C-alpha positions in Angstrom: -13.7 -4.8 21.2 -12.2 -1.3 21.5 -11.7 -0.1 17.9 -8.0 1.0 17.6 -6.8 4.8 16.6 -5.4 5.1 13.1 -2.8 7.7 12.1 -3.2 8.8 8.7 -1.5 11.6 6.9 -3.9 14.3 5.4 -2.9 13.0 1.8 -3.7 9.5 2.5 -7.0 10.3 4.2 -7.5 12.5 0.7 -6.8 9.7 -1.4 -9.0 7.3 0.4 -12.1 9.9 -0.1 -11.2 10.5 -3.6 -11.1 6.6 -4.5 -13.7 5.3 -2.3 -14.8 2.0 -2.4 -13.1 1.4 -5.7 -9.7 0.6 -3.2 -11.5 -2.1 -1.3 -14.2 -3.6 -3.5 -11.9 -6.2 -4.9 -14.7 -9.0 -5.2 -16.4 -7.1 -7.8 -13.3 -7.0 -10.4 -12.4 -10.5 -12.0 -8.8 -10.1 -11.9 -6.3 -7.9 -10.5 -5.7 -6.3 -14.0 -9.4 -5.2 -14.0 -9.1 -3.7 -10.7 -5.8 -1.8 -11.2 -7.2 -0.5 -14.5 -10.4 0.9 -12.7 -8.1 2.7 -10.3 -5.9 4.2 -13.3 -9.3 5.2 -14.8 -10.3 7.1 -11.6 -6.5 8.5 -11.1 -7.0 10.0 -14.6 -10.4 11.6 -13.5 -8.4 13.3 -10.5 -5.7 14.7 -12.9 -8.6 16.3 -15.1 -10.2 17.8 -12.1 -6.8 19.1 -10.9 -7.2 17.2 -7.3 -4.1 17.8 -5.3 -3.8 14.6 -3.6 -3.9 12.6 -6.9 -0.8 14.9 -8.2 1.0 14.0 -4.9 0.1 10.5 -5.4 1.5 10.4 -9.0 4.9 12.5 -8.1 5.7 9.7 -5.5 5.6 7.0 -8.3 5.8 7.9 -11.8 9.6 7.9 -12.8 9.2 11.0 -14.7 7.1 13.0 -12.4 9.1 12.4 -9.1 8.7 15.3 -6.7 7.1 17.3 -9.7 5.5 20.7 -8.1 1.8 20.6 -8.1 1.8 23.9 -9.9 4.2 22.8 -12.7 3.0 23.3 -16.4 4.1 19.8 -17.1 0.8 18.5 -15.7 -0.8 20.1 -18.8 0.9 17.4 -20.8 -0.1 14.7 -18.6 -2.2 11.7 -20.2 -4.3 9.0 -19.3 -1.4 6.8 -20.2 0.7 8.5 -18.0 -1.8 7.3 -15.2 -1.4 3.7 -16.1 2.5 4.2 -15.8 2.1 5.7 -12.2 -0.6 3.2 -10.7 1.7 0.4 -12.3 4.8 1.7 -10.4 2.6 2.3 -7.2 1.5 -1.4 -7.1 5.2 -2.4 -7.6 5.2 -3.2 -11.3 8.1 -2.1 -13.7 5.3 -0.6 -16.2 1.9 -1.1 -17.4 3.0 -4.3 -19.7 3.3 -6.0 -16.5 0.3 -5.2 -15.2 -1.5 -6.8 -18.1 0.2 -9.9 -17.1 -2.4 -10.1 -14.4 -5.4 -10.1 -16.8 -6.5 -13.7 -15.9 -5.2 -13.7 -12.2 -7.9 -13.5 -9.4 -7.2 -12.1 -6.2 -6.0 -14.1 -3.1 -8.9 -12.6 -0.9 -7.3 -13.9 2.3 -4.2 -12.2 2.2 -5.7 -8.7 1.0 -8.4 -9.0 3.9 -5.5 -9.7 6.3 -3.6 -6.6 5.0 -7.0 -4.8 5.8 -7.2 -6.2 9.3 -3.7 -5.5 9.9 -4.0 -1.6 8.8 -7.4 -1.1 10.7 -5.5 -2.3 14.1 -8.1 -4.9 14.3 -5.6 -7.5 16.2 -8.4 -9.9 17.3 -9.7 -10.8 14.2 -6.3 -11.0 12.5 -5.5 -13.2 15.3 -8.2 -15.5 14.2 -7.2 -15.6 10.9 -3.6 -16.6 11.4 -4.8 -19.1 13.7 -7.6 -20.6 11.3 -5.1 -19.9 8.2 -1.3 -19.7 9.2 -0.1 -19.8 5.6 -0.8 -16.2 5.3 2.4 -15.3 7.3 4.2 -17.0 4.6 2.3 -15.5 1.7 3.5 -12.4 -0.4 1.3 -9.8 -2.2 0.4 -10.6 -5.9 1.1 -7.1 -6.6 4.5 -6.6 -8.2 6.2 -5.3 -5.0 5.6 -8.7 -3.6 5.3 -7.3 0.1 4.4 -9.6 2.8 2.2 -9.0 6.0 4.9 -7.3 7.9 6.0 -4.7 5.0 2.6 -3.1 5.5 3.8 -2.3 9.0 6.4 -0.2 7.7 4.2 2.6 6.1 6.4 3.0 2.9 6.7 1.3 -0.4 3.4 -0.1 -0.2 0.0 1.4 -1.9 0.0 5.0 -1.1 -3.4 4.8 0.6 -2.6 2.0 2.7 0.5 4.3 4.4 -1.3 4.3 7.7 -0.4 3.4 11.2 -2.7 1.8 13.7 -1.5 3.1 17.2 -1.5 -0.7 18.3 1.1 -1.5 15.6 4.0 -2.5 18.0 1.5 -5.2 19.3 0.7 -6.3 15.8 4.2 -6.3 14.7 5.1 -8.5 18.1 2.3 -10.9 17.2 3.0 -11.6 13.7 6.9 -12.1 14.6 5.9 -14.2 17.5 4.0 -16.4 15.3 6.8 -17.0 12.8 6.7 -14.1 10.1 10.0 -13.5 8.4 10.8 -10.0 9.7 13.6 -9.8 7.5 11.4 -10.7 4.1 12.5 -8.3 1.3 9.9 -6.7 -1.1 10.7 -4.9 -4.4 9.9 -0.9 -4.7 11.9 2.2 -5.7 14.3 -0.1 -7.9 15.5 -2.1 -5.0 14.5 -4.9 -2.6 13.7 -3.5 1.1 13.4 -5.1 4.6 10.5 -3.7 6.6 13.0 -1.8 8.9 14.5 -0.5 6.1 11.3 1.1 4.9 9.9 2.2 8.2 13.1 4.0 9.1 12.7 6.3 6.0 8.7 6.5 6.3 7.3 10.1 7.8 4.1 8.2 9.1 5.3 6.0 12.2 7.3 9.3 13.0 4.4 11.5 12.8 2.2 8.7 14.5 4.8 9.0 17.5 5.9 5.4 17.2 9.0 5.0 15.0 11.5 4.6 17.8 9.3 1.4 19.1 8.8 0.1 15.6 12.3 0.1 14.8 13.3 -1.6 18.0 10.3 -4.0 17.8 11.6 -5.1 13.9 15.2 -5.1 14.8 
């Protein structure tokens, strides 16, 4: 199998490098809460070390730091608790209190694995998974944003480190739709409910990957 080419913005590449295996080693965390707590602790390390990509991540999600300049003096006031707020909003929760409600909920590993296959452009193994477990097409993320697989094709609204574009994405979208996924499903992010085509239309990633027009057409 030929490995799919992936477009990643520099900041996404940097975030993946910074967080490392914490992002994908979900099986070592008993619950979703434990995993997100670990991510927030790593984010705090990034703030203390003045890691630029972590500040970009925060000013994309923290409601009080949206668009905050990276050299702003306000970063001196930033606390570990603020990291929890930022990471909670990134995963679609209204605040840390909602994350705490996940303290007894283990991961649906099949859904998360399907997302990973999609974003890796691994259509062969994604096809096998869907064939053997068609229910994955109807499932929603356990995260607060409730994204379905199709939403991860929009490179917007989902976890920032997952906002990447496999260059065979159009084939993946066509496969998902032909197998019955709801292209009009909505996810909750940025204080509203959005369809994938709405998110894709306002995402810089498919545009920079050179597939935005084809993606909008496939989703419409």
